[in-house]
N, C-alpha and C positions, 0 to 999 in steps of 0.2 A: 716268751711262753713258757717255765718251767717247771716239765714233767718229771715224776719222781716218783718211784721203784715203790711198794706195801713195807718199808723196813719197818714202820709202827705195828704190824699187825704182828710181826713175829717178837718182837719187842713183848704186847701183850700177850703173848700166846705161852710167852717163855715163863712171864710173871706167873701167867692163871696156873700154867703146867707144877710149875715148881709151890705153889700152896694148897695144891688137891693132891700134888704127891706128897708134898710132906706131912700134909693132913693124913694120908693112907700110911705112912710109915709110920707114925706114929700110934695108930690104931692096932696096924700087923705086930708091931715092939711088944705093945701090951697082953696077945693074945697068946697064952702060952704054950696052946699046941701047936704052932705054928711051925713048919721045919726049917732050921736057919739055912740049910737050902734055897727058899723060896725066900727069905729074904736078899738074901744075897740075888741072887736072880731078879726079884724087883730091884733092889739098888742099882742092878747093872743096866736095865730095861729106863730106870728114870735118868741117870747118866747118859742112857745112845739118845734119849728124846731130850734132852738138852742139849747136849750136844748138836744135832740135827736144829735145833732151833737154833744155837747161836751163829752155826755156819751160815745158817740164811740171811737173822741179822746182820751179819758181819757183810755178808757177798752183797745188800742190797742196799743198803746202809749211803754208799757212794756213790750210786748210778742215779742217774738223769737223763733227762735228753729237753733241749732249750733250742727255742725254734725262733727265731728272730727272722724277719724283713728278706733277708740279703744270705742268712747263713741256719747252719742245722749242726748243734754241740752234744757230741754225745759223748758222755762218762760212763766206763763199766770198769771196775778194776782201777787198774794201772792206765789202763787206755783213755787218752782224751783225746776225740778229732774233730776236730772244725772241718765241716763241708761249706764250703760257699757255695753261690746259688750259680755261677757258670761252673761247676768243678760237676755238680748231678747230672747226669745220663738220664736215669730215669726214677722214678718212685712207685713202682708197684703193691697198690692194696691186693690181697688175695688170701682165699677162708683155704686152711687144709686140712686135711682130715685124719685127725691122728686115730689113735686105737680107741678111744672113747668117745670125742667130740672132738668137735670143728675149731678149730686156732683160726682167729685172724691174726696177718700176720702181714706188716709192712715192708718191703725189700726196698732198697736204698742200693743203688749203683751207680760209681762214679766214672767219670772219663777217665780217671788214673789206674783203673782196672780192681778198684776196693769198695764190699760190698757189707752188708751191714744188715739187717732186720730187729725190728720192733717187733712184739707179741702182745698180747692185749691184756697182759698181766701190770701194763703200768699205770697207775691209778689217772683215771681222767683220760682213757684211752678214746675217746668219741669223738673228742673237743682236740686232741690230735692228733687225729684222724682231719675234722674240720680246718686245724690251722696249715694242717700241712697240703690240703686240695687248696685252702685263699690264697697263700704266699707261693705256691710252687706248682700254678691250674698250666701251664704250658709243659710238663715232664709230670705231672702224676697220672696215674694210672692204673683205675679201677675194675678189677676184673668180677664178675658176678658167678662165674661158673666154682667150687669146690674142686680143688685138685685132690689127689690120692695120694694117697702116706709113701707111695715107690716113687713120687715124681722126683726129679734129680732138677735140683733150683741152679737155675744159671737165668742170665737177662735171655737168651733166646726161647726159651720154652716158656717164659714165661707171659713173655710179648705173644706168644702165637697161641696163648689159650684165648679159647671165643667166649 
């Protein structure tokens, strides 16, 4: 099954922001007492927000994770990595304490030393975890304890957590 990142949300946000900011710009343009500097600052703010939405849309557009019975395909930007079942050393699901919230992360370690992580920003993340658990039961490990933000992620540290 193929799991994608939420790039469509950024596209919808971009379109909505264009509509709202365009309407506000024409309202500000018609007011005679608004300073030109304020208009220029508003346009600069709008351009910065549009760039943010466009960069996130382009970043997430080509990203996906595809899981089959014997392999995992991870596509992130120019990286296209296919990990076959015999090359997977372990898959560890853990909760990491962030600054303001807990992030659910899946760590994938391969026998040739590569490391990948998948975060909960993927669409249908719960189904992704279930499918990984169903297809790779012998290497899938779920950690119940929340990991602090200053934790160094490596295979030995993650396995030693209760």
